[in-house]
ZANUVO-580160 format. One record per residue (C-alpha): residue number from 1; residue in three letters; x, y, z. Coordinates in steps of 0.25 Angstrom, whole numbers, padded with zeros to 4 digits, always signed. Each point is the difference from the previous one (the first is absolute). Layout:
<atoms>
ATOM  pos  code      X      Y      Z
ATOM  NUM   ala      X      Y      Z
...
</atoms>
This chain:
<atoms>
ATOM  pos  code      X      Y      Z
ATOM    1   met  -0926  -0836  -0621
ATOM    2   asn  -0005  -0012  +0010
ATOM    3   gly  +0005  +0007  +0010
ATOM    4   phe  -0007  +0012  -0002
ATOM    5   arg  -0013  -0007  -0001
ATOM    6   lys  +0001  -0006  +0014
ATOM    7   ile  +0004  +0014  +0005
ATOM    8   ala  -0011  +0006  -0005
ATOM    9   thr  -0011  -0011  +0004
ATOM   10   thr  +0006  +0000  +0013
ATOM   11   ala  -0001  +0015  +0002
ATOM   12   ile  -0016  -0001  -0007
ATOM   13   ile  -0001  -0010  +0014
ATOM   14   leu  +0005  +0005  +0010
ATOM   15   ala  -0006  +0016  -0004
ATOM   16   gly  -0015  -0007  +0000
ATOM   17   leu  +0003  -0006  +0015
ATOM   18   thr  +0005  +0014  +0004
ATOM   19   his  -0015  +0002  -0004
ATOM   20   thr  -0007  -0008  +0007
ATOM   21   asp  -0006  +0000  +0015
ATOM   22   ala  +0011  -0011  +0002
ATOM   23   phe  +0010  +0011  +0006
ATOM   24   ala  -0009  +0009  +0007
ATOM   25   ala  +0002  +0002  +0014
ATOM   26   gly  -0004  +0010  +0009
ATOM   27   phe  +0007  +0008  +0012
ATOM   28   val  -0004  +0007  +0012
ATOM   29   ser  +0005  +0009  +0011
ATOM   30   gly  -0008  +0005  +0012
ATOM   31   thr  -0006  -0005  +0013
ATOM   32   val  -0009  -0013  +0003
ATOM   33   val  -0015  +0006  -0001
ATOM   34   ser  -0004  -0012  +0004
ATOM   35   val  +0002  -0017  +0000
ATOM   36   arg  -0011  -0010  -0005
ATOM   37   val  -0002  -0015  +0001
ATOM   38   asp  -0009  -0009  -0003
ATOM   39   gln  -0004  -0015  +0006
ATOM   40   thr  +0007  -0006  -0012
ATOM   41   gly  +0014  +0008  +0005
ATOM   42   his  +0001  +0008  -0012
ATOM   43   gly  +0001  +0015  +0005
ATOM   44   met  +0001  +0014  -0007
ATOM   45   val  +0011  +0013  +0006
ATOM   46   phe  -0009  +0013  -0004
ATOM   47   phe  +0011  +0010  -0002
ATOM   48   ser  +0000  +0017  +0002
ATOM   49   gln  +0004  +0001  -0015
ATOM   50   ala  -0004  -0006  -0011
ATOM   51   val  +0007  -0013  -0006
ATOM   52   gly  +0007  +0007  -0011
ATOM   53   ser  +0012  -0003  -0012
ATOM   54   ala  -0006  -0010  -0007
ATOM   55   pro  -0013  -0008  +0007
ATOM   56   pro  -0005  -0012  -0011
ATOM   57   ser  -0011  +0002  -0006
ATOM   58   cys  -0007  -0008  +0008
ATOM   59   val  -0002  +0010  +0013
ATOM   60   ile  -0014  +0006  +0002
ATOM   61   ser  +0000  +0014  +0005
ATOM   62   ala  -0006  -0003  +0015
ATOM   63   tyr  +0014  -0008  +0002
ATOM   64   ala  +0007  +0011  -0007
ATOM   65   asn  +0009  +0002  +0012
ATOM   66   ala  +0001  -0015  +0006
ATOM   67   leu  +0008  -0013  -0001
ATOM   68   ala  -0004  -0014  +0003
ATOM   69   phe  +0008  -0009  +0007
ATOM   70   asp  -0003  -0016  +0005
ATOM   71   ala  +0001  -0002  +0012
ATOM   72   asn  +0002  -0016  +0000
ATOM   73   thr  +0012  +0002  -0006
ATOM   74   ala  +0013  +0004  +0007
ATOM   75   gly  +0002  +0011  -0008
ATOM   76   gly  -0015  +0006  +0003
ATOM   77   lys  +0002  -0003  +0015
ATOM   78   ala  +0012  +0009  -0001
ATOM   79   val  -0008  +0011  -0009
ATOM   80   leu  -0011  -0001  +0012
ATOM   81   ala  +0010  +0003  +0012
ATOM   82   leu  +0008  +0011  -0008
ATOM   83   ala  -0013  +0006  -0004
ATOM   84   leu  -0007  +0001  +0014
ATOM   85   ala  +0013  +0005  +0005
ATOM   86   ala  -0002  +0011  -0009
ATOM   87   lys  -0013  +0002  +0003
ATOM   88   ala  +0004  +0002  +0016
ATOM   89   thr  +0010  +0009  -0002
ATOM   90   gly  +0000  +0007  -0012
ATOM   91   ala  +0010  -0004  -0008
ATOM   92   val  +0002  +0000  -0014
ATOM   93   ile  -0001  -0011  -0010
ATOM   94   ser  +0007  +0002  -0015
ATOM   95   ala  -0008  -0013  -0006
ATOM   96   ser  +0001  -0006  -0013
ATOM   97   gly  -0010  -0008  -0007
ATOM   98   leu  +0002  -0014  -0007
ATOM   99   gly  -0010  +0005  -0013
ATOM  100   thr  -0010  -0011  +0003
ATOM  101   cys  -0013  +0001  +0006
ATOM  102   ala  +0001  -0016  +0003
ATOM  103   ile  -0004  +0001  +0016
ATOM  104   phe  -0013  +0007  +0000
ATOM  105   ser  -0002  -0004  -0015
ATOM  106   ser  +0002  +0011  -0009
ATOM  107   phe  -0003  +0014  +0009
ATOM  108   val  +0012  +0002  +0008
ATOM  109   glu  +0013  +0000  -0003
ATOM  110   asp  +0008  -0012  +0008
ATOM  111   trp  +0013  +0004  +0008
ATOM  112   asp  +0012  -0002  -0006
ATOM  113   tyr  +0010  +0007  +0012
ATOM  114   gly  +0000  +0010  +0010
ATOM  115   val  +0008  +0008  +0009
ATOM  116   ala  -0002  +0007  +0016
ATOM  117   gln  +0005  +0015  +0000
</atoms>
């Protein structure tokens, strides 16, 4: 009976975690419509399609087709280069969000990874 309780408790905890935004993340595959970079180094890539799949609840509708990045980091500089190259050539980018909205303080999902096609 003791083993059953451990399994049941674990199952309940895991079920509760899967219903939170902790595992929510968006995905988009489209062309780059525009790239925004602020004086802080924070930026956004706007896509021709809305970020779908399971974007976090912190995303507001005005930024439903955008992912955020921080050009102050090496990863953010790579995102900026990828986005500008895709914009210039019309290439499609498939990108995934991180499931958080930390870069722009709770209104656009943060970029996790992307691939130019």
